[in-house]
Every structure is written in C-alpha cells, then in structure tokens.
C-alpha positions in Angstrom: 7.8 8.5 19.0 4.3 7.1 18.3 3.2 7.7 21.9 4.4 11.3 21.7 2.5 11.8 18.4 -0.6 10.3 19.9 -0.5 12.8 22.8 0.0 15.7 20.3 -2.7 14.7 17.8 -6.2 14.1 18.9 -8.7 12.7 16.4 -12.3 13.4 16.6 -14.4 10.2 16.4 -17.6 12.1 16.6 -17.9 13.0 12.9 -19.3 11.1 9.9 -17.3 8.6 8.0 -19.1 9.0 4.8 -17.0 9.5 1.7 -17.5 12.8 0.1 -16.7 11.5 -3.4 -17.5 7.8 -4.0 -14.8 5.9 -5.8 -17.0 3.3 -7.5 -14.0 1.2 -8.5 -12.8 1.0 -4.9 -16.3 0.2 -3.6 -16.6 -2.5 -6.3 -13.3 -4.0 -5.3 -14.1 -3.9 -1.5 -17.3 -5.8 -2.2 -15.2 -8.7 -3.5 -13.2 -9.1 -0.3 -14.1 -11.6 2.4 -16.3 -9.9 5.1 -13.6 -9.8 7.8 -11.0 -8.4 5.5 -13.4 -5.8 4.1 -14.6 -4.7 7.6 -11.0 -4.5 8.9 -9.8 -2.3 6.0 -12.8 0.0 6.3 -12.5 0.3 10.1 -8.8 0.9 9.8 -8.6 3.3 6.9 -12.0 5.1 6.8 -13.1 5.0 10.4 -9.5 5.5 11.6 -9.8 3.0 14.4 -6.8 1.5 16.1 -6.1 -2.2 15.8 -7.1 -3.1 19.4 -10.4 -1.4 18.9 -11.1 -3.2 15.6 -10.3 -6.4 17.4 -13.0 -5.6 20.0 -15.5 -4.6 17.4 -15.0 -7.7 15.3 -14.6 -9.9 18.4 -11.2 -11.0 17.2 -7.6 -10.8 18.3 -5.2 -8.0 17.3 -3.1 -10.6 15.5 -6.1 -11.6 13.4 -6.8 -8.0 12.6 -3.2 -7.5 11.4 -3.4 -10.6 9.3 -6.7 -9.4 7.8 -5.2 -6.0 7.0 -2.2 -7.5 5.3 -4.2 -10.1 3.3 -7.0 -7.6 2.5 -4.5 -5.0 1.1 -2.8 -7.6 -1.0 -6.1 -9.0 -2.3 -7.5 -5.5 -3.0 -4.4 -4.6 -5.0 -4.8 -7.8 -7.1 -8.5 -7.2 -7.7 -7.9 -3.6 -8.8 -4.9 -4.5 -11.0 -6.8 -7.3 -12.7 -9.9 -5.2 -13.3 -8.1 -3.6 -16.3 -7.5 -6.9 -18.0 
C-alpha cells in the first residue's frame, strides 16, 4: 500500500522549508532537545525526508533515526506539557 501511494504521490523537494507562521513555543521546545533528536524531528516533519535519507544526512543508522524520532517526540511532548506549570 505504501509503495503504491509513493508511486502516486510525488513530493517536490525543491521548495523552501521555512515555516510561514512561526510557532514560538514549538521553536522554544525544539531548542531544548538533544541535537540529534532535534535534527531528526525537523528533517522528518518539516523537510519531509525519509528515514533512510535522514540516516545518511546525520551519518547514522535507520534504527538510530527511528529511536531519535520516538524519544524526541516523547521528550517534546513532556517539554510542552510542563511549560504550562
């Protein structure tokens, strides 16, 4: 199913990845993540890069990228939840 979707949907990687509206709270929270978690989340969610490509960019393994995504999401959630305290 994913392979079929990939053949139907082509993403343009030629555009800019700048955020049109800056979410200052999200940027603040991202700054508090360890560098590899922050880079992984940004490359995955904002640059829309696949895991294997992120691994190449960060000179890491795809398993490490998946771990950083999981841990980064959890840590980001905790940071944002505790900001209100």
